[in-house]
C-alpha positions as CSV (number, residue, x, y, z in Angstrom):
1,M,-23.7,35.3,73.3
2,V,-19.9,35.4,73.3
3,A,-18.1,32.4,71.9
4,T,-16.2,30.2,74.3
5,D,-13.1,30.3,72.2
6,L,-13.1,34.1,72.3
7,V,-13.5,34.0,76.1
8,F,-10.5,31.6,76.4
9,E,-8.4,33.8,74.3
10,S,-9.3,36.9,76.2
11,L,-8.6,35.1,79.5
12,L,-5.0,34.2,78.3
13,N,-4.3,37.7,76.9
14,G,-5.7,39.1,80.2
15,L,-3.1,37.1,82.1
16,L,-0.3,38.4,79.9
17,L,-1.5,42.0,80.4
18,G,-1.9,41.5,84.1
19,G,1.8,40.8,84.5
20,I,2.5,44.3,83.3
21,Y,-0.3,45.8,85.5
22,A,1.5,44.1,88.4
23,V,4.8,45.8,87.6
24,A,2.9,49.1,87.2
25,A,1.4,48.7,90.7
26,L,4.4,47.2,92.5
27,G,6.2,50.5,92.9
28,L,3.1,52.2,94.2
29,S,2.6,49.3,96.7
30,L,6.2,49.4,97.9
31,V,6.2,53.2,98.4
32,F,2.8,53.1,100.3
33,G,3.7,50.1,102.3
34,I,7.2,51.3,103.4
35,M,6.8,55.1,103.4
36,D,3.0,55.6,104.0
37,I,2.9,57.9,101.0
38,V,0.2,57.7,98.4
39,N,2.0,58.6,95.2
40,L,-0.7,60.3,93.1
41,A,2.0,61.0,90.5
42,H,2.8,57.3,90.0
43,G,0.7,57.0,86.8
44,H,2.3,60.1,85.3
45,M,5.8,58.7,86.1
46,L,4.7,55.6,84.2
47,M,3.7,57.9,81.3
48,V,7.2,59.5,81.4
49,G,8.8,56.1,81.2
50,A,6.7,55.2,78.2
51,Y,7.7,58.4,76.4
52,V,11.4,57.8,77.2
53,A,11.1,54.4,75.4
54,I,9.0,55.8,72.6
55,L,11.3,58.7,71.9
56,L,14.4,56.5,72.0
57,F,12.8,54.1,69.6
58,T,11.7,56.9,67.2
59,A,15.1,58.6,67.2
60,T,17.4,55.5,67.1
61,G,15.2,52.5,66.3
62,I,16.3,50.8,69.6
63,T,13.8,48.4,70.9
64,P,11.8,49.6,74.0
65,L,13.1,46.5,75.8
66,V,16.4,48.3,75.8
67,G,14.7,51.7,76.2
68,M,13.1,50.2,79.3
69,V,16.4,50.2,81.1
70,L,17.0,53.8,80.3
71,A,13.4,54.7,81.3
72,A,13.9,52.9,84.7
73,A,17.2,54.7,85.2
74,V,15.8,58.1,84.4
75,L,12.8,57.5,86.7
76,F,15.0,56.1,89.5
77,G,17.1,59.3,89.4
78,F,13.9,61.4,89.4
79,G,12.5,59.5,92.4
80,V,15.8,59.9,94.3
81,L,15.8,63.7,93.7
82,L,12.1,64.0,94.5
83,Q,12.5,62.3,97.9
84,R,15.8,64.0,98.8
85,F,14.8,67.6,97.9
86,V,11.0,67.7,98.0
87,L,9.2,65.0,99.9
88,D,11.8,64.8,102.6
89,E,10.6,68.3,103.7
90,V,7.0,67.2,104.0
91,V,7.1,63.6,105.1
92,G,6.0,63.3,108.8
93,E,4.1,66.6,108.6
94,G,0.7,64.8,108.0
95,I,-0.8,62.8,105.2
96,E,-2.1,65.9,103.4
97,Q,1.1,67.5,102.5
98,P,2.7,64.7,100.4
99,I,-0.6,64.1,98.7
100,I,-0.9,67.7,97.7
101,V,2.7,67.9,96.5
102,L,2.4,64.7,94.4
103,F,-1.0,65.7,93.0
104,G,0.6,69.0,91.9
105,L,3.5,67.0,90.4
106,A,1.1,64.9,88.4
107,L,-0.5,67.9,86.9
108,V,2.9,69.4,86.1
109,L,4.1,66.2,84.3
110,Q,0.9,66.0,82.4
111,S,1.1,69.7,81.3
112,V,4.8,69.4,80.3
113,G,4.1,66.2,78.3
114,R,1.2,68.0,76.5
115,I,3.3,71.0,75.7
116,L,6.4,69.2,74.5
117,L,4.9,66.1,72.9
118,G,1.4,67.1,72.0
119,T,-1.8,65.1,72.6
120,Q,-1.5,62.7,69.6
121,A,-1.3,59.1,70.8
122,Q,2.1,57.4,70.2
123,A,3.4,53.9,70.6
124,A,6.6,51.9,70.0
125,E,7.1,48.6,68.3
126,L,8.8,45.6,70.0
127,G,11.6,45.5,67.4
128,I,11.4,41.7,66.8
129,Q,9.7,39.7,64.0
130,A,6.0,39.9,64.3
131,G,4.2,36.7,65.0
132,A,2.0,34.7,67.4
133,I,1.7,31.3,68.9
134,T,-1.5,29.2,69.2
135,V,-2.6,27.7,72.6
136,G,-5.6,25.6,72.0
137,S,-8.1,27.9,70.2
138,A,-6.3,31.1,71.4
139,T,-3.8,33.2,69.5
140,L,-1.2,35.0,71.6
141,S,1.0,37.7,70.0
142,F,4.8,37.8,70.5
143,P,4.7,41.3,71.9
144,R,2.4,40.3,74.7
145,L,4.4,37.1,75.5
146,V,7.7,39.0,75.6
147,T,6.4,41.9,77.7
148,F,4.8,39.4,80.1
149,A,8.1,37.5,80.5
150,V,10.0,40.7,81.1
151,A,7.4,41.8,83.7
152,I,7.7,38.5,85.6
153,V,11.5,38.9,85.6
154,L,11.1,42.4,87.1
155,I,8.7,41.2,89.8
156,L,10.8,38.2,90.8
157,G,13.9,40.4,90.8
158,T,12.2,42.9,93.1
159,W,11.1,40.1,95.4
160,A,14.6,38.5,95.5
161,F,16.1,41.9,96.2
162,L,13.8,42.6,99.1
163,K,14.1,39.1,100.6
164,Y,17.8,38.2,100.2
165,T,19.9,41.3,100.1
166,T,21.1,43.4,103.1
167,T,19.5,46.5,101.7
168,G,16.2,44.7,101.0
169,L,16.2,43.5,104.7
170,A,16.8,47.1,105.8
171,I,13.9,48.2,103.7
172,R,11.6,45.6,105.2
173,A,12.8,46.4,108.7
174,T,12.0,50.1,108.1
175,A,8.5,49.1,106.8
176,Q,7.8,47.1,110.0
177,S,9.0,49.8,112.4
178,T,11.0,53.0,111.6
179,S,12.0,53.6,115.1
180,A,13.3,50.0,115.6
181,A,15.2,50.2,112.4
182,Q,16.9,53.4,113.5
183,Y,17.8,51.7,116.8
184,M,19.5,49.0,114.8
185,G,21.6,51.6,113.0
186,I,19.6,51.7,109.7
187,D,19.7,55.1,108.0
188,T,15.9,55.3,107.4
189,E,16.2,58.6,105.4
190,N,18.4,56.8,102.8
191,I,16.0,53.9,102.8
192,Y,13.2,56.2,102.0
193,V,15.2,57.8,99.2
194,L,16.0,54.3,97.8
195,T,12.4,53.1,98.1
196,L,11.0,56.0,96.2
197,G,13.7,55.5,93.6
198,I,12.8,51.8,93.2
199,G,9.1,52.6,93.0
200,T,9.5,55.2,90.3
201,A,12.0,53.0,88.4
202,L,9.4,50.2,88.3
203,A,6.8,52.8,87.0
204,G,9.2,53.7,84.3
205,A,9.8,50.1,83.3
206,A,6.1,49.4,83.2
207,G,5.5,52.4,81.0
208,A,8.1,51.2,78.5
209,L,6.4,47.8,78.4
210,L,2.9,49.3,78.0
211,S,4.2,51.6,75.2
212,M,4.6,48.4,73.1
213,L,1.0,47.4,73.6
214,F,-1.1,50.5,73.8
215,P,-1.0,54.1,72.5
216,I,0.4,56.6,75.0
217,T,-0.8,60.2,75.6
218,P,0.1,62.7,78.3
219,Y,-3.3,62.0,79.9
220,V,-2.9,58.2,80.5
221,G,-1.4,58.7,83.9
222,W,-4.8,58.9,85.7
223,S,-6.0,55.8,84.1
224,Y,-3.0,53.8,85.0
225,L,-2.9,55.2,88.5
226,L,-6.5,53.9,88.9
227,K,-5.4,50.4,87.7
228,A,-2.4,50.4,90.0
229,F,-4.6,51.3,93.0
230,A,-7.0,48.5,92.0
231,V,-4.1,46.0,91.9
232,V,-2.7,47.2,95.3
233,V,-6.1,47.0,96.9
234,L,-6.6,43.5,95.5
235,G,-3.3,42.1,96.5
236,G,-2.6,43.9,99.8
237,V,-0.2,46.8,100.4
238,G,3.4,45.9,100.3
239,S,3.0,42.3,99.2
240,V,4.9,41.4,96.0
241,A,3.0,38.1,95.6
242,G,-0.3,39.8,96.2
243,T,0.6,42.5,93.7
244,L,1.3,39.8,91.0
245,V,-2.0,38.0,91.8
246,G,-3.9,41.3,91.8
247,G,-2.5,42.3,88.5
248,L,-3.4,39.0,86.9
249,I,-7.0,39.3,88.3
250,L,-7.4,42.8,87.0
251,G,-6.0,41.9,83.5
252,V,-8.3,39.0,83.2
253,S,-11.3,40.9,84.5
254,E,-10.8,43.8,82.1
255,N,-10.1,41.6,79.0
256,V,-13.0,39.3,79.6
257,G,-15.3,42.0,80.8
258,V,-15.0,44.1,77.7
259,L,-16.3,41.2,75.6
260,W,-19.7,41.9,77.0
261,L,-19.5,45.6,78.0
262,G,-17.3,47.0,75.2
263,G,-13.8,48.6,75.2
264,G,-15.2,51.9,76.6
265,F,-15.9,50.1,79.9
266,R,-12.3,49.0,80.6
267,D,-11.5,51.7,83.2
268,I,-15.0,51.3,84.7
269,I,-14.2,47.7,85.3
270,S,-11.0,48.6,87.1
271,F,-12.8,51.2,89.3
272,S,-15.6,48.8,90.1
273,I,-13.0,46.2,91.3
274,F,-11.3,48.8,93.3
275,L,-14.4,49.9,95.1
276,G,-15.7,46.3,95.5
277,V,-12.6,45.0,97.2
278,L,-12.4,48.1,99.5
279,L,-16.0,47.3,100.7
280,V,-15.6,43.6,101.0
281,R,-12.0,43.0,102.0
282,P,-10.1,46.3,102.4
283,Q,-6.9,44.5,103.5
284,G,-6.7,42.8,100.2
285,L,-6.3,39.1,99.3
286,F,-3.0,38.8,101.0
287,G,-3.6,41.2,103.9
288,K,-1.0,43.8,104.8
289,S,2.5,42.5,104.4
290,G,5.7,43.8,106.0
291,G,7.9,45.4,103.4
292,G,7.4,43.1,100.5
293,E,7.4,39.7,102.1
């Protein structure tokens, strides 16, 4: 029998972790909802962002919170180049071509990471004084609180960008109807480039945040891709609010679930949620939203 206090602490820590899961999934959700592309390399882009923050911290001692900005910038540029020079050639040629290209890219990123960085797990420290706060009977560490706060800022910033800026409105219009957006004078090709750039930048930022909480190896991409899929399925494709709720649900489910099942079942819990929601409510909790509304 698991103590009630331990369940309460796991629940709160699961909520904090779920915020980062939401950021990790948001880029995947936006790209799929707007471009109809399943980015199978999304988890490996997250891995790259994590290593950018880790290497910067190792070389200079700069906190990954600053490294996160560099990781997001590097992945944004990578996403822009990927869409402009690779995916632009295969988008519209059927669903199989982009999937094959991105699956191959995932394998390439994993292999390059293994060759250059080895397979030993690495992590970064937050760079602030270690400590924790107590909420009732639960103890919450500063790193989890800080990374959760940053994650919420990123999610709210993405939501505000999509809802209140001219570019965000153009992205949402393209998601609703590409042909109608073109008739309105929107350059949908540039919108696709920007969308993939934003999606990969969010993956890079999430990777930097996760590097402060969990060890990173070149093989973690598949695990985080699965978690991102589970969050997207839970919340509904293209919904920022749904992605946040889905991330919180997944974080709580994993943290509380491992109390009874053990840490080795964490990914199995994610996969079970993914399959269960697909069977019961495939449109997700928030249904299919148009371009991040």
